[in-house]
Structures are given as structure tokens and as C-alpha cells.
C-alpha positions as CSV (number, residue, x, y, z in Angstrom):
1,X,74.8,0.0,28.0
2,X,72.5,1.3,30.8
3,X,69.8,-1.2,30.0
4,X,72.2,-4.2,30.1
5,X,73.7,-2.9,33.4
6,X,70.2,-2.6,34.9
7,X,69.6,-6.3,34.0
8,X,72.8,-7.2,35.8
9,X,71.7,-5.2,38.8
10,X,68.3,-7.0,38.9
11,X,70.3,-10.3,38.9
12,X,72.3,-9.0,41.9
13,X,75.5,-8.7,40.0
14,X,76.7,-5.1,40.5
15,X,80.3,-6.0,39.4
16,X,79.0,-7.0,35.9
17,X,77.0,-3.8,35.7
18,X,79.9,-1.5,36.4
19,X,81.7,-1.7,33.0
20,X,78.6,-1.0,30.8
21,X,77.6,1.9,33.1
22,X,81.0,3.4,33.2
23,X,81.2,3.2,29.4
24,X,77.8,4.8,29.0
25,X,78.6,7.7,31.3
26,X,81.9,8.3,29.5
27,X,80.1,8.3,26.1
28,X,77.4,10.7,27.3
29,X,77.8,12.2,30.7
30,X,74.6,14.1,30.2
31,X,72.6,10.9,30.2
32,X,71.1,11.1,33.6
33,X,69.7,7.6,33.8
34,X,73.1,6.1,33.1
35,X,74.8,8.4,35.7
36,X,72.0,7.6,38.2
37,X,72.4,3.8,37.6
38,X,76.1,4.1,38.1
39,X,75.6,6.1,41.3
40,X,73.2,3.4,42.6
41,X,75.7,0.6,41.7
42,X,78.9,2.0,43.2
43,X,77.9,1.8,46.9
44,X,77.2,-1.9,46.5
45,X,80.8,-2.2,45.6
46,X,82.0,-0.1,48.5
47,X,82.7,3.0,46.3
48,X,80.4,5.5,48.1
49,X,82.5,8.6,47.4
50,X,82.3,7.9,43.6
51,X,78.6,7.4,43.9
52,X,78.2,10.8,45.7
53,X,80.2,12.4,42.9
54,X,78.0,10.9,40.1
55,X,74.8,11.7,41.9
56,X,75.8,15.3,42.6
57,X,76.7,15.7,38.9
58,X,73.3,14.4,37.9
59,X,71.6,16.8,40.3
60,X,73.7,19.7,39.0
61,X,73.0,18.8,35.3
62,X,69.2,18.2,35.9
63,X,68.1,20.0,39.0
64,X,64.4,19.6,38.2
65,X,64.8,15.8,38.1
66,X,63.2,14.2,41.1
67,X,64.9,10.9,40.4
68,X,68.3,12.7,40.4
69,X,67.6,14.0,43.9
70,X,66.4,10.6,45.1
71,X,69.5,9.0,43.8
72,X,71.7,11.6,45.5
73,X,69.7,10.9,48.7
74,X,70.5,7.2,48.4
75,X,74.2,8.0,48.0
76,X,74.0,10.3,51.1
77,X,72.4,7.5,53.0
78,X,75.2,5.1,52.1
79,X,77.6,7.8,53.3
80,X,75.8,8.0,56.7
81,X,74.5,11.5,56.2
82,X,70.9,10.8,57.3
83,X,69.6,14.4,57.7
84,X,70.9,15.5,54.3
85,X,69.6,12.3,52.7
86,X,66.1,12.9,54.2
87,X,66.1,16.5,52.9
88,X,67.2,15.4,49.4
89,X,64.7,12.6,49.3
90,X,61.9,15.0,50.2
91,X,63.1,17.3,47.4
92,X,63.0,14.5,44.9
93,X,59.4,13.5,45.9
94,X,58.3,17.1,45.7
95,X,59.7,17.5,42.2
96,X,58.2,14.2,41.0
97,X,54.8,15.1,42.3
98,X,54.9,18.5,40.6
99,X,56.0,16.8,37.4
100,X,53.2,14.2,37.6
101,X,50.6,16.9,38.3
102,X,51.9,19.1,35.5
103,X,51.8,16.3,32.9
104,X,48.3,15.4,34.0
105,X,47.2,19.0,33.7
106,X,46.3,19.2,37.4
107,X,46.4,22.5,39.1
108,X,45.8,23.2,42.8
109,X,42.5,24.9,43.5
110,X,42.8,28.5,44.8
111,X,39.1,28.6,45.8
112,X,38.1,28.0,49.4
């Protein structure tokens, strides 16, 4: 479902992506990538409040996901809430950088 929908999005056809994404989220609401893709698709169809709802649900379900926060930031941006969008985007970048550093085994030096 989500993969097919992403292909429709890459082709610039958000209308075609909507049904497989909606089905995917209904089947498994905990699947963050599907919920995120739906939240990124809905604003392109003029459905910003629904996008906000899905993005918020993803952040609530997976608060450590940088991508969830970045998707929420995008929905906030579509809603014209620039300050909140900027803050949420920064949070997403921070989480992603921590995650990347952790998976690479990097730790900040405490020596000076």
C-alpha cells in the first residue's frame, strides 16, 4: 500500500496515492511511514487539517522519530503556523542526528 502510494506521489498524482495510503493506515495505524506519507499527501489535496491530525498521531506514537517531527512540521507549514513548524523541524533534525550518531557508535568528546 504505502510503496504504491509513494510511486503515485513521485509521479505527481496525489489523488491516486490517497486510497492505498488510507487503506494502509486503517489496517495498521501504528505504521508510521504510511501515516507520514498520508500526512504529506493530504495537503496537496487541500486537506490540511486531516494532515495535521495524522502527523500529530505519528509524533504521539513515535516521539523519538525525527521523520515524524519533520512531517508534522510540514503539515504545520501548510497550515501557516511558521514558528511552530520551524520548532518542530528543528526537533526532527536533532532526533535524526542523534539517531545517526548513535547507530554509528559516535559519542561527543567530553575532553577539552
